[in-house]
C-alpha positions in Angstrom: 1.8 73.2 -3.8 -0.8 71.7 -6.2 -2.8 74.5 -8.3 -5.8 72.1 -6.9 -5.0 72.3 -3.4 -8.3 73.1 -1.5 -6.4 76.0 0.6 -4.9 77.5 -2.5 -8.2 77.4 -4.3 -9.6 78.6 -1.0 -7.2 81.8 -1.0 -7.8 82.5 -4.6 -11.4 82.5 -4.0 -11.1 85.1 -1.5 -8.8 87.3 -3.4 -11.2 86.9 -6.5 -14.0 88.1 -4.3 -12.0 90.9 -2.8 -11.5 92.3 -6.4 -15.3 91.7 -7.1 -15.8 93.7 -4.2 -13.5 96.6 -5.1 -15.3 96.9 -8.4 -18.7 97.0 -7.1 -17.2 100.1 -4.6 -15.2 101.7 -7.5 -16.5 100.5 -10.7 -15.1 101.8 -13.8 -11.4 101.2 -12.9 -9.9 99.1 -16.0 -6.9 97.9 -14.1 -9.0 96.2 -11.4 -11.6 95.0 -13.9 -8.7 93.3 -15.9 -7.2 91.9 -12.5 -10.7 90.3 -11.5 -11.1 88.9 -15.0 -7.5 87.4 -15.1 -7.9 85.9 -11.5 -11.6 85.1 -12.0 -10.6 82.8 -15.0 -7.4 81.3 -13.3 -9.8 80.3 -10.5 -12.3 79.0 -12.7 -9.8 76.6 -14.6 -8.1 75.5 -11.6 -11.1 74.8 -9.7 -12.3 72.2 -12.8 -10.8 69.1 -11.1 -12.0 69.7 -7.5 -15.5 70.7 -8.8 -15.7 67.3 -10.7 -15.9 65.5 -7.7 -19.0 67.3 -6.5 -20.8 68.3 -9.3 -21.2 67.3 -13.3 -17.9 68.2 -14.7 -19.4 69.8 -17.7 -20.6 72.6 -15.4 -17.1 73.7 -14.2 -15.6 72.9 -17.8 -18.2 75.3 -19.3 -17.6 78.1 -16.4 -13.9 77.9 -17.1 -14.7 78.2 -20.9 -16.9 80.9 -20.2 -14.6 83.0 -18.2 -11.7 82.5 -20.5 -13.6 83.5 -23.2 -14.8 86.9 -21.5 -11.2 87.7 -20.6 -9.7 86.9 -24.1 -12.6 89.4 -25.7 -11.9 91.7 -23.2 -7.8 92.0 -23.9 -8.8 91.8 -27.8 -11.2 94.9 -27.4 -8.8 96.7 -25.3 -5.0 95.6 -26.0 -4.4 94.9 -22.3 -2.9 91.4 -22.6 0.3 90.9 -20.8 1.5 87.7 -21.9 4.0 86.9 -24.6 1.5 85.7 -27.3 -1.0 88.5 -28.1 -4.6 87.9 -27.4 -5.2 88.4 -31.2 -3.2 85.1 -32.1 -5.6 82.7 -33.7 -4.4 79.9 -31.4 -6.4 81.1 -28.7 -9.9 81.1 -30.5 -9.7 77.2 -29.9 -7.7 77.4 -26.4 -9.4 80.4 -24.4 -8.1 78.6 -21.1 -4.7 78.2 -22.1 -4.7 82.3 -22.9 -6.3 82.4 -19.4 -3.5 80.6 -17.9 -0.6 82.5 -20.1 -2.5 86.0 -18.6 -2.6 84.7 -15.1 1.2 83.7 -14.9 2.1 87.3 -16.5 -0.3 88.8 -13.6 1.5 86.7 -11.1 5.0 87.7 -11.9 3.7 91.2 -12.0 2.4 91.0 -9.0 5.6 89.3 -7.4 7.6 91.9 -9.2 5.5 95.0 -7.6 5.6 93.2 -4.1 9.5 93.1 -4.3 9.5 96.9 -5.5 7.7 97.8 -2.5 10.3 95.7 -0.3 
């Protein structure tokens, strides 16, 4: 399935909205906050090519860049990165979306492992 498949993007949007709702109900949960940041940045990144069909591409590009930078700042401040290349690595200064992709891949693997552990 393509990462820009409309159904996949819809599912990702719903997942991000659920995380946002959970943070509204239970603010201050650092794990949920980070999960939200990771999934929100990934969704913004994946949506760029789809949204370019209906709006100025600069808008979705900027959203993807901004959400990725917020995740990067968060992980640098809290030491919460999970991927193989740490948040403090200078390469991410010029590629925050690459960092968001790395962290999303790590989060998906963690979620997959947790699901299998419960089964």
